[in-house]
MIMI-630744 format. One record per residue: residue number from 1; x, y, z of N, C-alpha, C in turn; residue in three letters. Coordinates in steps of 0.05 Angstrom, whole numbers, plus 5000, padded with zeros to 4 digits. Example, Ala and Ser with C-alpha at 12.3 -4.5 7.8 and 13.67 -1.06 7.14 Angstrom:
2
num: 1; n.x: 5264; n.y: 4886; n.z: 5156; ca.x: 5246; ca.y: 4910; ca.z: 5156; c.x: 5264; c.y: 4934; c.z: 5156; residuo: ALA
num: 2; n.x: 5257; n.y: 4955; n.z: 5142; ca.x: 5273; ca.y: 4979; ca.z: 5143; c.x: 5258; c.y: 5001; c.z: 5157; residuo: SER
//
This chain:
113
num: 1; n.x: 5050; n.y: 4925; n.z: 5831; ca.x: 5031; ca.y: 4933; ca.z: 5812; c.x: 5042; c.y: 4928; c.z: 5784; residuo: UNK
num: 2; n.x: 5026; n.y: 4917; n.z: 5767; ca.x: 5035; ca.y: 4910; ca.z: 5739; c.x: 5027; c.y: 4932; c.z: 5720; residuo: UNK
num: 3; n.x: 5044; n.y: 4936; n.z: 5700; ca.x: 5038; ca.y: 4955; ca.z: 5679; c.x: 5033; c.y: 4939; c.z: 5654; residuo: UNK
num: 4; n.x: 5008; n.y: 4936; n.z: 5647; ca.x: 5001; ca.y: 4921; ca.z: 5623; c.x: 5000; c.y: 4939; c.z: 5599; residuo: UNK
num: 5; n.x: 5016; n.y: 4932; n.z: 5579; ca.x: 5016; ca.y: 4949; ca.z: 5555; c.x: 4996; c.y: 4938; c.z: 5535; residuo: UNK
num: 6; n.x: 4981; n.y: 4955; n.z: 5524; ca.x: 4962; ca.y: 4948; ca.z: 5503; c.x: 4977; c.y: 4944; c.z: 5477; residuo: UNK
num: 7; n.x: 4968; n.y: 4926; n.z: 5461; ca.x: 4980; ca.y: 4922; ca.z: 5434; c.x: 4974; c.y: 4947; c.z: 5418; residuo: UNK
num: 8; n.x: 4995; n.y: 4958; n.z: 5405; ca.x: 4992; ca.y: 4982; ca.z: 5389; c.x: 4976; c.y: 4975; c.z: 5364; residuo: UNK
num: 9; n.x: 4957; n.y: 4992; n.z: 5358; ca.x: 4942; ca.y: 4989; ca.z: 5333; c.x: 4960; c.y: 4997; c.z: 5310; residuo: UNK
num: 10; n.x: 4955; n.y: 4986; n.z: 5287; ca.x: 4972; ca.y: 4993; ca.z: 5264; c.x: 4968; c.y: 5023; c.z: 5258; residuo: UNK
num: 11; n.x: 4990; n.y: 5036; n.z: 5250; ca.x: 4989; ca.y: 5064; ca.z: 5244; c.x: 4978; c.y: 5069; c.z: 5215; residuo: UNK
num: 12; n.x: 4970; n.y: 5048; n.z: 5202; ca.x: 4959; ca.y: 5051; ca.z: 5175; c.x: 4930; c.y: 5042; c.z: 5177; residuo: UNK
num: 13; n.x: 4915; n.y: 5048; n.z: 5156; ca.x: 4886; ca.y: 5040; ca.z: 5155; c.x: 4882; c.y: 5018; c.z: 5134; residuo: UNK
num: 14; n.x: 4865; n.y: 4999; n.z: 5141; ca.x: 4857; ca.y: 4979; ca.z: 5122; c.x: 4831; c.y: 4989; c.z: 5110; residuo: UNK
num: 15; n.x: 4830; n.y: 4989; n.z: 5083; ca.x: 4806; ca.y: 4998; ca.z: 5069; c.x: 4795; c.y: 4976; c.z: 5051; residuo: UNK
num: 16; n.x: 4768; n.y: 4975; n.z: 5050; ca.x: 4755; ca.y: 4957; ca.z: 5031; c.x: 4758; c.y: 4968; c.z: 5003; residuo: UNK
num: 17; n.x: 4754; n.y: 4952; n.z: 4983; ca.x: 4756; ca.y: 4962; ca.z: 4955; c.x: 4737; c.y: 4986; c.z: 4951; residuo: UNK
num: 18; n.x: 4713; n.y: 4986; n.z: 4963; ca.x: 4694; ca.y: 5008; ca.z: 4960; c.x: 4705; c.y: 5034; c.z: 4972; residuo: UNK
num: 19; n.x: 4721; n.y: 5032; n.z: 4993; ca.x: 4733; ca.y: 5055; ca.z: 5006; c.x: 4759; c.y: 5064; c.z: 4991; residuo: UNK
num: 20; n.x: 4774; n.y: 5044; n.z: 4982; ca.x: 4800; ca.y: 5048; ca.z: 4970; c.x: 4797; c.y: 5063; c.z: 4943; residuo: UNK
num: 21; n.x: 4778; n.y: 5054; n.z: 4927; ca.x: 4774; ca.y: 5066; ca.z: 4900; c.x: 4772; c.y: 5096; c.z: 4900; residuo: UNK
num: 22; n.x: 4753; n.y: 5107; n.z: 4914; ca.x: 4750; ca.y: 5137; ca.z: 4914; c.x: 4775; c.y: 5151; c.z: 4927; residuo: UNK
num: 23; n.x: 4787; n.y: 5138; n.z: 4947; ca.x: 4809; ca.y: 5151; ca.z: 4961; c.x: 4833; c.y: 5154; c.z: 4942; residuo: UNK
num: 24; n.x: 4839; n.y: 5134; n.z: 4926; ca.x: 4863; ca.y: 5136; ca.z: 4909; c.x: 4860; c.y: 5156; c.z: 4886; residuo: UNK
num: 25; n.x: 4836; n.y: 5165; n.z: 4881; ca.x: 4830; ca.y: 5184; ca.z: 4860; c.x: 4833; c.y: 5213; c.z: 4870; residuo: UNK
num: 26; n.x: 4838; n.y: 5217; n.z: 4895; ca.x: 4841; ca.y: 5244; ca.z: 4906; c.x: 4867; c.y: 5257; c.z: 4897; residuo: UNK
num: 27; n.x: 4868; n.y: 5283; n.z: 4893; ca.x: 4893; ca.y: 5296; ca.z: 4885; c.x: 4915; c.y: 5292; c.z: 4905; residuo: UNK
num: 28; n.x: 4939; n.y: 5286; n.z: 4896; ca.x: 4962; ca.y: 5282; ca.z: 4913; c.x: 4966; c.y: 5254; c.z: 4923; residuo: UNK
num: 29; n.x: 4946; n.y: 5236; n.z: 4918; ca.x: 4948; ca.y: 5209; ca.z: 4928; c.x: 4970; c.y: 5194; c.z: 4912; residuo: UNK
num: 30; n.x: 4985; n.y: 5177; n.z: 4926; ca.x: 5006; ca.y: 5160; ca.z: 4914; c.x: 4996; c.y: 5131; c.z: 4916; residuo: UNK
num: 31; n.x: 4995; n.y: 5117; n.z: 4894; ca.x: 4985; ca.y: 5090; ca.z: 4893; c.x: 5009; c.y: 5071; c.z: 4887; residuo: UNK
num: 32; n.x: 5014; n.y: 5054; n.z: 4907; ca.x: 5037; ca.y: 5035; ca.z: 4904; c.x: 5027; c.y: 5007; c.z: 4902; residuo: UNK
num: 33; n.x: 5036; n.y: 4994; n.z: 4880; ca.x: 5032; ca.y: 4965; ca.z: 4877; c.x: 5058; c.y: 4952; c.z: 4887; residuo: UNK
num: 34; n.x: 5057; n.y: 4937; n.z: 4908; ca.x: 5081; ca.y: 4926; ca.z: 4920; c.x: 5086; c.y: 4897; c.z: 4913; residuo: UNK
num: 35; n.x: 5074; n.y: 4888; n.z: 4890; ca.x: 5080; ca.y: 4861; ca.z: 4880; c.x: 5105; c.y: 4861; c.z: 4863; residuo: UNK
num: 36; n.x: 5113; n.y: 4837; n.z: 4855; ca.x: 5136; ca.y: 4834; ca.z: 4838; c.x: 5131; c.y: 4847; c.z: 4810; residuo: UNK
num: 37; n.x: 5152; n.y: 4855; n.z: 4796; ca.x: 5147; ca.y: 4868; ca.z: 4770; c.x: 5132; c.y: 4850; c.z: 4750; residuo: UNK
num: 38; n.x: 5136; n.y: 4824; n.z: 4751; ca.x: 5122; ca.y: 4806; ca.z: 4732; c.x: 5092; c.y: 4806; c.z: 4739; residuo: UNK
num: 39; n.x: 5085; n.y: 4808; n.z: 4764; ca.x: 5057; ca.y: 4809; ca.z: 4772; c.x: 5044; c.y: 4836; c.z: 4763; residuo: UNK
num: 40; n.x: 5059; n.y: 4857; n.z: 4767; ca.x: 5051; ca.y: 4884; ca.z: 4759; c.x: 5045; c.y: 4885; c.z: 4729; residuo: UNK
num: 41; n.x: 5063; n.y: 4873; n.z: 4713; ca.x: 5060; ca.y: 4873; ca.z: 4684; c.x: 5035; c.y: 4858; c.z: 4675; residuo: UNK
num: 42; n.x: 5026; n.y: 4839; n.z: 4690; ca.x: 5002; ca.y: 4823; ca.z: 4683; c.x: 4976; c.y: 4839; c.z: 4687; residuo: UNK
num: 43; n.x: 4977; n.y: 4861; n.z: 4702; ca.x: 4954; ca.y: 4878; ca.z: 4707; c.x: 4956; c.y: 4892; c.z: 4734; residuo: UNK
num: 44; n.x: 4950; n.y: 4918; n.z: 4734; ca.x: 4952; ca.y: 4934; ca.z: 4758; c.x: 4931; c.y: 4955; c.z: 4758; residuo: UNK
num: 45; n.x: 4927; n.y: 4969; n.z: 4780; ca.x: 4908; ca.y: 4991; ca.z: 4782; c.x: 4919; c.y: 5014; c.z: 4766; residuo: UNK
num: 46; n.x: 4902; n.y: 5028; n.z: 4752; ca.x: 4911; ca.y: 5051; ca.z: 4736; c.x: 4925; c.y: 5072; c.z: 4753; residuo: UNK
num: 47; n.x: 4948; n.y: 5081; n.z: 4744; ca.x: 4963; ca.y: 5102; ca.z: 4759; c.x: 4982; c.y: 5091; c.z: 4780; residuo: UNK
num: 48; n.x: 4983; n.y: 5065; n.z: 4783; ca.x: 5000; ca.y: 5054; ca.z: 4804; c.x: 5030; c.y: 5054; c.z: 4796; residuo: UNK
num: 49; n.x: 5046; n.y: 5057; n.z: 4817; ca.x: 5075; ca.y: 5055; ca.z: 4814; c.x: 5083; c.y: 5029; c.z: 4827; residuo: UNK
num: 50; n.x: 5101; n.y: 5014; n.z: 4813; ca.x: 5109; ca.y: 4988; ca.z: 4823; c.x: 5134; c.y: 4990; c.z: 4840; residuo: UNK
num: 51; n.x: 5132; n.y: 4983; n.z: 4866; ca.x: 5154; ca.y: 4982; ca.z: 4885; c.x: 5152; c.y: 4955; c.z: 4899; residuo: UNK
num: 52; n.x: 5168; n.y: 4936; n.z: 4890; ca.x: 5167; ca.y: 4909; ca.z: 4901; c.x: 5176; c.y: 4909; c.z: 4930; residuo: UNK
num: 53; n.x: 5158; n.y: 4902; n.z: 4948; ca.x: 5164; ca.y: 4902; ca.z: 4977; c.x: 5185; c.y: 4881; c.z: 4984; residuo: UNK
num: 54; n.x: 5189; n.y: 4860; n.z: 4967; ca.x: 5209; ca.y: 4840; ca.z: 4973; c.x: 5236; c.y: 4846; c.z: 4961; residuo: UNK
num: 55; n.x: 5238; n.y: 4868; n.z: 4946; ca.x: 5264; ca.y: 4875; ca.z: 4933; c.x: 5282; c.y: 4887; c.z: 4954; residuo: UNK
num: 56; n.x: 5308; n.y: 4881; n.z: 4951; ca.x: 5328; ca.y: 4891; ca.z: 4971; c.x: 5329; c.y: 4922; c.z: 4971; residuo: UNK
num: 57; n.x: 5321; n.y: 4936; n.z: 4950; ca.x: 5323; ca.y: 4965; ca.z: 4950; c.x: 5296; c.y: 4978; c.z: 4956; residuo: UNK
num: 58; n.x: 5277; n.y: 4964; n.z: 4968; ca.x: 5251; ca.y: 4975; ca.z: 4974; c.x: 5253; c.y: 4999; c.z: 4992; residuo: UNK
num: 59; n.x: 5268; n.y: 4998; n.z: 5013; ca.x: 5271; ca.y: 5020; ca.z: 5032; c.x: 5283; c.y: 5044; c.z: 5019; residuo: UNK
num: 60; n.x: 5303; n.y: 5040; n.z: 5002; ca.x: 5316; ca.y: 5062; ca.z: 4988; c.x: 5296; c.y: 5076; c.z: 4969; residuo: UNK
num: 61; n.x: 5280; n.y: 5060; n.z: 4954; ca.x: 5261; ca.y: 5071; ca.z: 4935; c.x: 5238; c.y: 5085; c.z: 4950; residuo: UNK
num: 62; n.x: 5230; n.y: 5075; n.z: 4973; ca.x: 5209; ca.y: 5088; ca.z: 4989; c.x: 5220; c.y: 5115; c.z: 4999; residuo: UNK
num: 63; n.x: 5245; n.y: 5117; n.z: 5005; ca.x: 5257; ca.y: 5142; ca.z: 5016; c.x: 5255; c.y: 5164; c.z: 4995; residuo: UNK
num: 64; n.x: 5252; n.y: 5158; n.z: 4970; ca.x: 5250; ca.y: 5178; ca.z: 4949; c.x: 5222; c.y: 5190; c.z: 4947; residuo: UNK
num: 65; n.x: 5202; n.y: 5178; n.z: 4961; ca.x: 5175; ca.y: 5188; ca.z: 4961; c.x: 5170; c.y: 5209; c.z: 4982; residuo: UNK
num: 66; n.x: 5150; n.y: 5225; n.z: 4979; ca.x: 5143; ca.y: 5246; ca.z: 4998; c.x: 5125; c.y: 5233; c.z: 5020; residuo: UNK
num: 67; n.x: 5135; n.y: 5232; n.z: 5044; ca.x: 5119; ca.y: 5219; ca.z: 5066; c.x: 5094; c.y: 5235; c.z: 5074; residuo: UNK
num: 68; n.x: 5092; n.y: 5260; n.z: 5064; ca.x: 5069; ca.y: 5276; ca.z: 5071; c.x: 5044; c.y: 5270; c.z: 5053; residuo: UNK
num: 69; n.x: 5049; n.y: 5258; n.z: 5030; ca.x: 5027; ca.y: 5251; ca.z: 5012; c.x: 5012; c.y: 5226; c.z: 5022; residuo: UNK
num: 70; n.x: 4986; n.y: 5226; n.z: 5019; ca.x: 4971; ca.y: 5202; ca.z: 5026; c.x: 4980; c.y: 5179; c.z: 5008; residuo: UNK
num: 71; n.x: 4987; n.y: 5156; n.z: 5020; ca.x: 4999; ca.y: 5134; ca.z: 5005; c.x: 4981; c.y: 5110; c.z: 5008; residuo: UNK
num: 72; n.x: 4974; n.y: 5097; n.z: 4985; ca.x: 4956; ca.y: 5075; ca.z: 4984; c.x: 4971; c.y: 5051; c.z: 4972; residuo: UNK
num: 73; n.x: 4971; n.y: 5029; n.z: 4987; ca.x: 4986; ca.y: 5005; ca.z: 4978; c.x: 4968; c.y: 4981; c.z: 4974; residuo: UNK
num: 74; n.x: 4976; n.y: 4965; n.z: 4954; ca.x: 4961; ca.y: 4940; ca.z: 4949; c.x: 4980; c.y: 4919; c.z: 4938; residuo: UNK
num: 75; n.x: 4971; n.y: 4894; n.z: 4939; ca.x: 4985; ca.y: 4872; ca.z: 4927; c.x: 4964; c.y: 4852; c.z: 4917; residuo: UNK
num: 76; n.x: 4971; n.y: 4827; n.z: 4916; ca.x: 4952; ca.y: 4807; ca.z: 4905; c.x: 4929; c.y: 4802; c.z: 4925; residuo: UNK
num: 77; n.x: 4936; n.y: 4797; n.z: 4950; ca.x: 4915; ca.y: 4790; ca.z: 4969; c.x: 4913; c.y: 4808; c.z: 4994; residuo: UNK
num: 78; n.x: 4933; n.y: 4825; n.z: 4998; ca.x: 4933; ca.y: 4843; ca.z: 5021; c.x: 4954; c.y: 4837; c.z: 5041; residuo: UNK
num: 79; n.x: 4968; n.y: 4815; n.z: 5039; ca.x: 4989; ca.y: 4808; ca.z: 5059; c.x: 5014; c.y: 4824; c.z: 5055; residuo: UNK
num: 80; n.x: 5025; n.y: 4824; n.z: 5030; ca.x: 5049; ca.y: 4839; ca.z: 5025; c.x: 5045; c.y: 4869; c.z: 5028; residuo: UNK
num: 81; n.x: 5021; n.y: 4879; n.z: 5021; ca.x: 5016; ca.y: 4907; ca.z: 5024; c.x: 5013; c.y: 4915; c.z: 5053; residuo: UNK
num: 82; n.x: 5003; n.y: 4897; n.z: 5070; ca.x: 5003; ca.y: 4903; ca.z: 5099; c.x: 5032; c.y: 4905; c.z: 5109; residuo: UNK
num: 83; n.x: 5049; n.y: 4888; n.z: 5100; ca.x: 5078; ca.y: 4889; ca.z: 5107; c.x: 5090; c.y: 4915; c.z: 5098; residuo: UNK
num: 84; n.x: 5084; n.y: 4923; n.z: 5073; ca.x: 5094; ca.y: 4949; ca.z: 5063; c.x: 5083; c.y: 4972; c.z: 5078; residuo: UNK
num: 85; n.x: 5057; n.y: 4971; n.z: 5085; ca.x: 5045; ca.y: 4993; ca.z: 5101; c.x: 5058; c.y: 4996; c.z: 5128; residuo: UNK
num: 86; n.x: 5066; n.y: 4974; n.z: 5140; ca.x: 5080; ca.y: 4976; ca.z: 5166; c.x: 5107; c.y: 4989; c.z: 5162; residuo: UNK
num: 87; n.x: 5121; n.y: 4982; n.z: 5140; ca.x: 5147; ca.y: 4994; ca.z: 5135; c.x: 5145; c.y: 5024; c.z: 5128; residuo: UNK
num: 88; n.x: 5124; n.y: 5031; n.z: 5113; ca.x: 5120; ca.y: 5059; ca.z: 5107; c.x: 5114; c.y: 5076; c.z: 5132; residuo: UNK
num: 89; n.x: 5097; n.y: 5066; n.z: 5149; ca.x: 5091; ca.y: 5081; ca.z: 5174; c.x: 5116; c.y: 5083; c.z: 5191; residuo: UNK
num: 90; n.x: 5132; n.y: 5062; n.z: 5192; ca.x: 5157; ca.y: 5062; ca.z: 5208; c.x: 5177; c.y: 5083; c.z: 5196; residuo: UNK
num: 91; n.x: 5175; n.y: 5087; n.z: 5169; ca.x: 5193; ca.y: 5106; ca.z: 5156; c.x: 5182; c.y: 5135; c.z: 5158; residuo: UNK
num: 92; n.x: 5160; n.y: 5139; n.z: 5171; ca.x: 5150; ca.y: 5166; ca.z: 5176; c.x: 5127; c.y: 5175; c.z: 5158; residuo: UNK
num: 93; n.x: 5116; n.y: 5157; n.z: 5142; ca.x: 5093; ca.y: 5164; ca.z: 5126; c.x: 5069; c.y: 5166; c.z: 5144; residuo: UNK
num: 94; n.x: 5055; n.y: 5189; n.z: 5143; ca.x: 5034; ca.y: 5195; ca.z: 5161; c.x: 5007; c.y: 5184; c.z: 5153; residuo: UNK
num: 95; n.x: 5002; n.y: 5182; n.z: 5127; ca.x: 4975; ca.y: 5174; ca.z: 5117; c.x: 4978; c.y: 5150; c.z: 5098; residuo: UNK
num: 96; n.x: 4977; n.y: 5126; n.z: 5109; ca.x: 4981; ca.y: 5101; ca.z: 5094; c.x: 4956; c.y: 5084; c.z: 5096; residuo: UNK
num: 97; n.x: 4947; n.y: 5074; n.z: 5073; ca.x: 4923; ca.y: 5057; ca.z: 5072; c.x: 4929; c.y: 5032; c.z: 5056; residuo: UNK
num: 98; n.x: 4919; n.y: 5010; n.z: 5065; ca.x: 4923; ca.y: 4984; ca.z: 5053; c.x: 4897; c.y: 4973; c.z: 5042; residuo: UNK
num: 99; n.x: 4898; n.y: 4962; n.z: 5017; ca.x: 4874; ca.y: 4951; ca.z: 5005; c.x: 4869; c.y: 4923; c.z: 5015; residuo: UNK
num: 100; n.x: 4847; n.y: 4919; n.z: 5030; ca.x: 4840; ca.y: 4893; ca.z: 5040; c.x: 4832; c.y: 4875; c.z: 5016; residuo: UNK
num: 101; n.x: 4843; n.y: 4851; n.z: 5016; ca.x: 4837; ca.y: 4832; ca.z: 4994; c.x: 4853; c.y: 4835; c.z: 4969; residuo: UNK
num: 102; n.x: 4868; n.y: 4857; n.z: 4967; ca.x: 4885; ca.y: 4862; ca.z: 4944; c.x: 4870; c.y: 4861; c.z: 4917; residuo: UNK
num: 103; n.x: 4885; n.y: 4857; n.z: 4895; ca.x: 4873; ca.y: 4857; ca.z: 4869; c.x: 4853; c.y: 4833; c.z: 4866; residuo: UNK
num: 104; n.x: 4856; n.y: 4813; n.z: 4883; ca.x: 4837; ca.y: 4791; ca.z: 4881; c.x: 4808; c.y: 4800; c.z: 4887; residuo: UNK
num: 105; n.x: 4805; n.y: 4821; n.z: 4904; ca.x: 4779; ca.y: 4831; ca.z: 4911; c.x: 4772; c.y: 4857; c.z: 4896; residuo: UNK
num: 106; n.x: 4791; n.y: 4867; n.z: 4879; ca.x: 4786; ca.y: 4892; ca.z: 4865; c.x: 4765; c.y: 4888; c.z: 4844; residuo: UNK
num: 107; n.x: 4743; n.y: 4904; n.z: 4844; ca.x: 4721; ca.y: 4900; ca.z: 4826; c.x: 4724; c.y: 4912; c.z: 4798; residuo: UNK
num: 108; n.x: 4743; n.y: 4930; n.z: 4795; ca.x: 4747; ca.y: 4944; ca.z: 4769; c.x: 4768; c.y: 4930; c.z: 4752; residuo: UNK
num: 109; n.x: 4767; n.y: 4935; n.z: 4726; ca.x: 4788; ca.y: 4923; ca.z: 4708; c.x: 4816; c.y: 4934; c.z: 4715; residuo: UNK
num: 110; n.x: 4835; n.y: 4916; n.z: 4712; ca.x: 4863; ca.y: 4924; ca.z: 4715; c.x: 4874; c.y: 4933; c.z: 4688; residuo: UNK
num: 111; n.x: 4896; n.y: 4948; n.z: 4689; ca.x: 4908; ca.y: 4957; ca.z: 4664; c.x: 4936; c.y: 4945; c.z: 4661; residuo: UNK
num: 112; n.x: 4946; n.y: 4944; n.z: 4637; ca.x: 4973; ca.y: 4933; ca.z: 4632; c.x: 4990; c.y: 4955; c.z: 4620; residuo: UNK
num: 113; n.x: 4981; n.y: 4980; n.z: 4619; ca.x: 4997; ca.y: 5002; ca.z: 4608; c.x: 5008; c.y: 5020; c.z: 4629; residuo: UNK
//
């Protein structure tokens, strides 16, 4: 008798921009821009914290965050943020959401401040 294992679903949620926008405005939400600092400086979502997922200290910087807070991640197109979302859930973050399409699909103006 064979034991077929189902592929595990991601422990994070993919949200459309229409879903992501209201969610990140909730009290206690943490908004992470996981692009490089130069990309972040060119424009980011208001209130975002920049933690470059490709930086060698990403795991150390993530460890300083509260894993109980709802955490929302985004990047340029959604690929790096999906990678970051996987790492966050593996690190014990219970409520992680990824912006589908990244800032390329974000309908609102970005900020540089």
